[in-house]
Each structure stands twice: as structure tokens, then as C-alpha cells.
PDB file of N, CA, C and O in Angstrom, chain B, residues numbered from 101:
ATOM      1  N   MET B 101       0.795  12.219 -10.660  1.00  0.00           N
ATOM      2  CA  MET B 101       0.098  11.732 -11.839  1.00  0.00           C
ATOM      3  C   MET B 101       1.305  11.804 -13.059  1.00  0.00           C
ATOM      4  O   MET B 101       1.107  11.257 -14.143  1.00  0.00           O
ATOM      5  N   SER B 102       2.299  12.381 -12.825  1.00  0.00           N
ATOM      6  CA  SER B 102       3.452  12.324 -13.844  1.00  0.00           C
ATOM      7  C   SER B 102       3.999  11.030 -13.634  1.00  0.00           C
ATOM      8  O   SER B 102       4.678  10.774 -14.628  1.00  0.00           O
ATOM      9  N   PHE B 103       4.035  10.076 -12.812  1.00  0.00           N
ATOM     10  CA  PHE B 103       4.341   8.768 -13.004  1.00  0.00           C
ATOM     11  C   PHE B 103       3.530   8.016 -14.239  1.00  0.00           C
ATOM     12  O   PHE B 103       4.027   7.312 -15.118  1.00  0.00           O
ATOM     13  N   ILE B 104       2.288   8.329 -14.073  1.00  0.00           N
ATOM     14  CA  ILE B 104       1.319   7.816 -14.864  1.00  0.00           C
ATOM     15  C   ILE B 104       1.455   8.276 -16.539  1.00  0.00           C
ATOM     16  O   ILE B 104       1.251   7.533 -17.499  1.00  0.00           O
ATOM     17  N   ALA B 105       1.806   9.529 -16.576  1.00  0.00           N
ATOM     18  CA  ALA B 105       2.188  10.090 -17.771  1.00  0.00           C
ATOM     19  C   ALA B 105       3.341   9.470 -18.354  1.00  0.00           C
ATOM     20  O   ALA B 105       3.379   9.103 -19.528  1.00  0.00           O
ATOM     21  N   GLU B 106       4.331   9.347 -17.490  1.00  0.00           N
ATOM     22  CA  GLU B 106       5.678   8.705 -17.909  1.00  0.00           C
ATOM     23  C   GLU B 106       5.390   7.030 -18.387  1.00  0.00           C
ATOM     24  O   GLU B 106       5.712   6.459 -19.429  1.00  0.00           O
ATOM     25  N   LEU B 107       4.889   6.681 -17.564  1.00  0.00           N
ATOM     26  CA  LEU B 107       4.472   5.196 -17.787  1.00  0.00           C
ATOM     27  C   LEU B 107       3.729   5.129 -19.226  1.00  0.00           C
ATOM     28  O   LEU B 107       4.139   4.326 -20.064  1.00  0.00           O
ATOM     29  N   TRP B 108       2.636   5.976 -19.503  1.00  0.00           N
ATOM     30  CA  TRP B 108       1.805   5.913 -20.542  1.00  0.00           C
ATOM     31  C   TRP B 108       2.757   6.291 -21.959  1.00  0.00           C
ATOM     32  O   TRP B 108       2.614   5.769 -23.065  1.00  0.00           O
ATOM     33  N   ALA B 109       3.696   7.282 -21.605  1.00  0.00           N
ATOM     34  CA  ALA B 109       4.792   7.611 -22.777  1.00  0.00           C
ATOM     35  C   ALA B 109       5.758   6.451 -23.095  1.00  0.00           C
ATOM     36  O   ALA B 109       6.173   6.102 -24.200  1.00  0.00           O
ATOM     37  N   PHE B 110       6.002   5.971 -21.974  1.00  0.00           N
ATOM     38  CA  PHE B 110       6.868   4.637 -22.288  1.00  0.00           C
ATOM     39  C   PHE B 110       6.200   3.556 -22.934  1.00  0.00           C
ATOM     40  O   PHE B 110       6.747   2.842 -23.775  1.00  0.00           O
ATOM     41  N   MET B 111       5.128   3.440 -22.584  1.00  0.00           N
ATOM     42  CA  MET B 111       4.266   2.137 -23.278  1.00  0.00           C
ATOM     43  C   MET B 111       3.851   2.476 -24.975  1.00  0.00           C
ATOM     44  O   MET B 111       3.631   1.654 -25.864  1.00  0.00           O
ATOM     45  N   ARG B 112       3.839   3.808 -25.043  1.00  0.00           N
ATOM     46  CA  ARG B 112       3.399   4.216 -26.220  1.00  0.00           C
ATOM     47  C   ARG B 112       4.607   4.184 -27.325  1.00  0.00           C
ATOM     48  O   ARG B 112       4.606   3.775 -28.486  1.00  0.00           O
ATOM     49  N   ALA B 113       5.620   4.761 -26.539  1.00  0.00           N
ATOM     50  CA  ALA B 113       6.824   4.583 -27.482  1.00  0.00           C
ATOM     51  C   ALA B 113       7.410   3.364 -27.569  1.00  0.00           C
ATOM     52  O   ALA B 113       7.912   3.135 -28.670  1.00  0.00           O
ATOM     53  N   ARG B 114       7.510   2.448 -26.694  1.00  0.00           N
ATOM     54  CA  ARG B 114       8.211   0.975 -27.057  1.00  0.00           C
ATOM     55  C   ARG B 114       6.993  -0.034 -27.376  1.00  0.00           C
ATOM     56  O   ARG B 114       7.189  -1.245 -27.276  1.00  0.00           O
ATOM     57  N   LYS B 115       5.727   0.476 -27.763  1.00  0.00           N
ATOM     58  CA  LYS B 115       4.820  -0.678 -28.243  1.00  0.00           C
ATOM     59  C   LYS B 115       4.731  -1.665 -27.059  1.00  0.00           C
ATOM     60  O   LYS B 115       4.990  -2.844 -27.302  1.00  0.00           O
ATOM     61  N   LYS B 116       4.413  -1.328 -25.874  1.00  0.00           N
ATOM     62  CA  LYS B 116       4.321  -2.426 -24.787  1.00  0.00           C
ATOM     63  C   LYS B 116       2.828  -2.300 -24.286  1.00  0.00           C
ATOM     64  O   LYS B 116       2.640  -2.330 -23.070  1.00  0.00           O
ATOM     65  N   PHE B 117       1.882  -2.178 -25.042  1.00  0.00           N
ATOM     66  CA  PHE B 117       0.543  -1.871 -24.764  1.00  0.00           C
ATOM     67  C   PHE B 117      -0.141  -3.332 -23.961  1.00  0.00           C
ATOM     68  O   PHE B 117      -1.288  -3.349 -23.515  1.00  0.00           O
ATOM     69  N   TRP B 118       0.852  -4.554 -23.890  1.00  0.00           N
ATOM     70  CA  TRP B 118       0.289  -5.319 -23.258  1.00  0.00           C
ATOM     71  C   TRP B 118       0.563  -5.348 -21.856  1.00  0.00           C
ATOM     72  O   TRP B 118       0.163  -6.280 -21.157  1.00  0.00           O
ATOM     73  N   LEU B 119       1.173  -4.458 -21.431  1.00  0.00           N
ATOM     74  CA  LEU B 119       1.369  -4.258 -20.067  1.00  0.00           C
ATOM     75  C   LEU B 119       0.253  -3.320 -19.154  1.00  0.00           C
ATOM     76  O   LEU B 119       0.310  -3.137 -17.938  1.00  0.00           O
ATOM     77  N   LEU B 120      -0.802  -2.770 -20.125  1.00  0.00           N
ATOM     78  CA  LEU B 120      -1.704  -2.233 -19.534  1.00  0.00           C
ATOM     79  C   LEU B 120      -2.739  -2.941 -19.089  1.00  0.00           C
ATOM     80  O   LEU B 120      -3.386  -2.325 -18.242  1.00  0.00           O
ATOM     81  N   PRO B 121      -3.153  -4.040 -19.350  1.00  0.00           N
ATOM     82  CA  PRO B 121      -4.115  -4.897 -18.471  1.00  0.00           C
ATOM     83  C   PRO B 121      -3.417  -5.409 -17.158  1.00  0.00           C
ATOM     84  O   PRO B 121      -3.990  -5.339 -16.070  1.00  0.00           O
ATOM     85  N   ILE B 122      -2.342  -5.849 -17.287  1.00  0.00           N
ATOM     86  CA  ILE B 122      -1.765  -6.353 -16.247  1.00  0.00           C
ATOM     87  C   ILE B 122      -1.418  -5.305 -15.050  1.00  0.00           C
ATOM     88  O   ILE B 122      -1.398  -5.636 -13.865  1.00  0.00           O
ATOM     89  N   LEU B 123      -1.175  -4.128 -15.480  1.00  0.00           N
ATOM     90  CA  LEU B 123      -1.068  -3.115 -14.511  1.00  0.00           C
ATOM     91  C   LEU B 123      -2.497  -2.639 -13.905  1.00  0.00           C
ATOM     92  O   LEU B 123      -2.584  -2.167 -12.771  1.00  0.00           O
ATOM     93  N   VAL B 124      -3.473  -2.787 -14.667  1.00  0.00           N
ATOM     94  CA  VAL B 124      -4.866  -2.399 -14.423  1.00  0.00           C
ATOM     95  C   VAL B 124      -5.230  -3.488 -13.205  1.00  0.00           C
ATOM     96  O   VAL B 124      -5.638  -3.087 -12.116  1.00  0.00           O
ATOM     97  N   VAL B 125      -5.053  -4.799 -13.479  1.00  0.00           N
ATOM     98  CA  VAL B 125      -5.670  -5.759 -12.744  1.00  0.00           C
ATOM     99  C   VAL B 125      -4.810  -5.731 -11.233  1.00  0.00           C
ATOM    100  O   VAL B 125      -5.381  -5.991 -10.174  1.00  0.00           O
ATOM    101  N   MET B 126      -3.340  -5.369 -11.318  1.00  0.00           N
ATOM    102  CA  MET B 126      -2.770  -5.256 -10.175  1.00  0.00           C
ATOM    103  C   MET B 126      -3.011  -3.943  -9.112  1.00  0.00           C
ATOM    104  O   MET B 126      -2.654  -3.869  -7.936  1.00  0.00           O
ATOM    105  N   ALA B 127      -3.674  -3.024  -9.858  1.00  0.00           N
ATOM    106  CA  ALA B 127      -4.139  -1.913  -9.247  1.00  0.00           C
ATOM    107  C   ALA B 127      -5.478  -2.173  -8.480  1.00  0.00           C
ATOM    108  O   ALA B 127      -5.664  -1.846  -7.308  1.00  0.00           O
ATOM    109  N   ILE B 128      -6.315  -2.750  -9.221  1.00  0.00           N
ATOM    110  CA  ILE B 128      -7.577  -3.395  -8.723  1.00  0.00           C
ATOM    111  C   ILE B 128      -7.633  -4.211  -7.579  1.00  0.00           C
ATOM    112  O   ILE B 128      -8.431  -4.082  -6.650  1.00  0.00           O
ATOM    113  N   PHE B 129      -6.593  -5.207  -7.709  1.00  0.00           N
ATOM    114  CA  PHE B 129      -6.449  -5.980  -6.624  1.00  0.00           C
ATOM    115  C   PHE B 129      -5.757  -5.283  -5.188  1.00  0.00           C
ATOM    116  O   PHE B 129      -6.216  -5.517  -4.070  1.00  0.00           O
ATOM    117  N   GLY B 130      -4.677  -4.466  -5.417  1.00  0.00           N
ATOM    118  CA  GLY B 130      -4.384  -3.541  -4.460  1.00  0.00           C
ATOM    119  C   GLY B 130      -5.262  -2.575  -3.804  1.00  0.00           C
ATOM    120  O   GLY B 130      -5.148  -2.314  -2.607  1.00  0.00           O
ATOM    121  N   VAL B 131      -6.161  -2.022  -4.589  1.00  0.00           N
ATOM    122  CA  VAL B 131      -7.291  -1.362  -3.967  1.00  0.00           C
ATOM    123  C   VAL B 131      -8.308  -2.050  -3.165  1.00  0.00           C
ATOM    124  O   VAL B 131      -8.875  -1.581  -2.179  1.00  0.00           O
ATOM    125  N   LEU B 132      -8.499  -3.318  -3.732  1.00  0.00           N
ATOM    126  CA  LEU B 132      -9.520  -4.380  -2.974  1.00  0.00           C
ATOM    127  C   LEU B 132      -8.823  -4.528  -1.766  1.00  0.00           C
ATOM    128  O   LEU B 132      -9.409  -4.087  -0.777  1.00  0.00           O
ATOM    129  N   ILE B 133      -7.479  -5.148  -1.558  1.00  0.00           N
ATOM    130  CA  ILE B 133      -6.914  -5.403  -0.320  1.00  0.00           C
ATOM    131  C   ILE B 133      -6.959  -4.186   0.654  1.00  0.00           C
ATOM    132  O   ILE B 133      -7.143  -4.393   1.854  1.00  0.00           O
ATOM    133  N   VAL B 134      -6.794  -2.910   0.166  1.00  0.00           N
ATOM    134  CA  VAL B 134      -6.373  -1.905   1.250  1.00  0.00           C
ATOM    135  C   VAL B 134      -7.990  -1.736   1.721  1.00  0.00           C
ATOM    136  O   VAL B 134      -8.251  -1.790   2.923  1.00  0.00           O
ATOM    137  N   LEU B 135      -8.937  -1.553   0.844  1.00  0.00           N
ATOM    138  CA  LEU B 135     -10.254  -1.170   1.333  1.00  0.00           C
ATOM    139  C   LEU B 135     -10.726  -2.169   2.214  1.00  0.00           C
ATOM    140  O   LEU B 135     -11.405  -1.799   3.172  1.00  0.00           O
ATOM    141  N   THR B 136     -10.458  -3.515   2.041  1.00  0.00           N
ATOM    142  CA  THR B 136     -11.224  -4.585   2.902  1.00  0.00           C
ATOM    143  C   THR B 136     -10.301  -4.828   4.085  1.00  0.00           C
ATOM    144  O   THR B 136     -10.666  -5.595   4.977  1.00  0.00           O
ATOM    145  N   LYS B 137      -9.158  -4.232   4.136  1.00  0.00           N
ATOM    146  CA  LYS B 137      -8.493  -4.736   5.412  1.00  0.00           C
ATOM    147  C   LYS B 137      -9.244  -4.427   6.795  1.00  0.00           C
ATOM    148  O   LYS B 137      -9.792  -3.335   6.951  1.00  0.00           O
ATOM    149  N   GLY B 138      -9.254  -5.047   7.425  1.00  0.00           N
ATOM    150  CA  GLY B 138      -9.928  -4.920   8.950  1.00  0.00           C
ATOM    151  C   GLY B 138     -11.495  -4.870   8.844  1.00  0.00           C
ATOM    152  O   GLY B 138     -12.121  -4.398   9.793  1.00  0.00           O
ATOM    153  N   THR B 139     -12.192  -5.358   7.680  1.00  0.00           N
ATOM    154  CA  THR B 139     -13.673  -5.510   7.667  1.00  0.00           C
ATOM    155  C   THR B 139     -14.053  -7.012   7.752  1.00  0.00           C
ATOM    156  O   THR B 139     -13.203  -7.899   7.685  1.00  0.00           O
ATOM    157  N   ALA B 140     -15.193  -7.213   7.883  1.00  0.00           N
ATOM    158  CA  ALA B 140     -15.493  -8.780   7.973  1.00  0.00           C
ATOM    159  C   ALA B 140     -15.410  -9.449   6.751  1.00  0.00           C
ATOM    160  O   ALA B 140     -15.406 -10.679   6.696  1.00  0.00           O
ATOM    161  N   VAL B 141     -15.321  -8.485   5.431  1.00  0.00           N
ATOM    162  CA  VAL B 141     -15.287  -9.218   4.248  1.00  0.00           C
ATOM    163  C   VAL B 141     -13.714  -9.635   4.202  1.00  0.00           C
ATOM    164  O   VAL B 141     -13.560 -10.577   3.424  1.00  0.00           O
ATOM    165  N   ALA B 142     -12.752  -9.294   4.685  1.00  0.00           N
ATOM    166  CA  ALA B 142     -11.426  -9.624   4.568  1.00  0.00           C
ATOM    167  C   ALA B 142     -10.826 -11.047   4.542  1.00  0.00           C
ATOM    168  O   ALA B 142      -9.757 -11.296   3.985  1.00  0.00           O
ATOM    169  N   PRO B 143     -11.738 -12.155   5.313  1.00  0.00           N
ATOM    170  CA  PRO B 143     -11.183 -13.435   5.089  1.00  0.00           C
ATOM    171  C   PRO B 143     -11.781 -13.947   3.769  1.00  0.00           C
ATOM    172  O   PRO B 143     -11.253 -14.879   3.164  1.00  0.00           O
ATOM    173  N   PHE B 144     -12.746 -13.406   3.386  1.00  0.00           N
ATOM    174  CA  PHE B 144     -13.400 -13.823   1.840  1.00  0.00           C
ATOM    175  C   PHE B 144     -12.485 -13.559   0.832  1.00  0.00           C
ATOM    176  O   PHE B 144     -12.134 -14.504   0.125  1.00  0.00           O
ATOM    177  N   ILE B 145     -12.016 -12.408   0.624  1.00  0.00           N
ATOM    178  CA  ILE B 145     -10.934 -11.784  -0.111  1.00  0.00           C
ATOM    179  C   ILE B 145      -9.756 -12.554  -0.335  1.00  0.00           C
ATOM    180  O   ILE B 145      -9.329 -12.967  -1.413  1.00  0.00           O
ATOM    181  N   TYR B 146      -9.153 -12.739   1.108  1.00  0.00           N
ATOM    182  CA  TYR B 146      -7.850 -13.471   1.015  1.00  0.00           C
ATOM    183  C   TYR B 146      -8.033 -14.836   0.741  1.00  0.00           C
ATOM    184  O   TYR B 146      -7.030 -15.478   1.054  1.00  0.00           O
ATOM    185  N   THR B 147      -9.138 -15.670   0.169  1.00  0.00           N
ATOM    186  CA  THR B 147      -9.126 -16.988   0.181  1.00  0.00           C
ATOM    187  C   THR B 147      -9.055 -16.971  -1.560  1.00  0.00           C
ATOM    188  O   THR B 147      -8.770 -17.984  -2.199  1.00  0.00           O
ATOM    189  N   LEU B 148      -9.323 -15.829  -2.106  1.00  0.00           N
ATOM    190  CA  LEU B 148      -9.091 -15.818  -3.536  1.00  0.00           C
ATOM    191  C   LEU B 148      -7.616 -15.755  -4.122  1.00  0.00           C
ATOM    192  O   LEU B 148      -7.318 -15.987  -5.294  1.00  0.00           O
ATOM    193  N   PHE B 149      -6.723 -15.391  -3.073  1.00  0.00           N
ATOM    194  CA  PHE B 149      -5.164 -15.617  -3.440  1.00  0.00           C
ATOM    195  C   PHE B 149      -4.567 -17.002  -3.112  1.00  0.00           C
ATOM    196  O   PHE B 149      -3.387 -17.241  -3.366  1.00  0.00           O
TER     197      PHE B 149
END
């Protein structure tokens, strides 16, 4: 959790708030790929990319 706190402090200090949506979308895609790996839904998820 310290990484997230440091990242937030960096974005707040440098006014890089535009990074937040990019990081959130990347995290959602990462979780989606990890959770659907090995399931019947995986071929449908991979066609999105």
C-alpha cells in the first residue's frame, strides 16, 4: 500500500492527475485477465484486445 501512497503523493505534487484514469483502466484490465485465465470466458475476453 505504500506504493499507492507514494504514487498519489507524486501525482498530487506534480499535478499529474491525468495519469489516474490510465492507471485505473490498466488495473481493471489486469484483474480481468488474471481472473478469467483458464475459464470458458477467456477466449471472449482476449478478442477484445
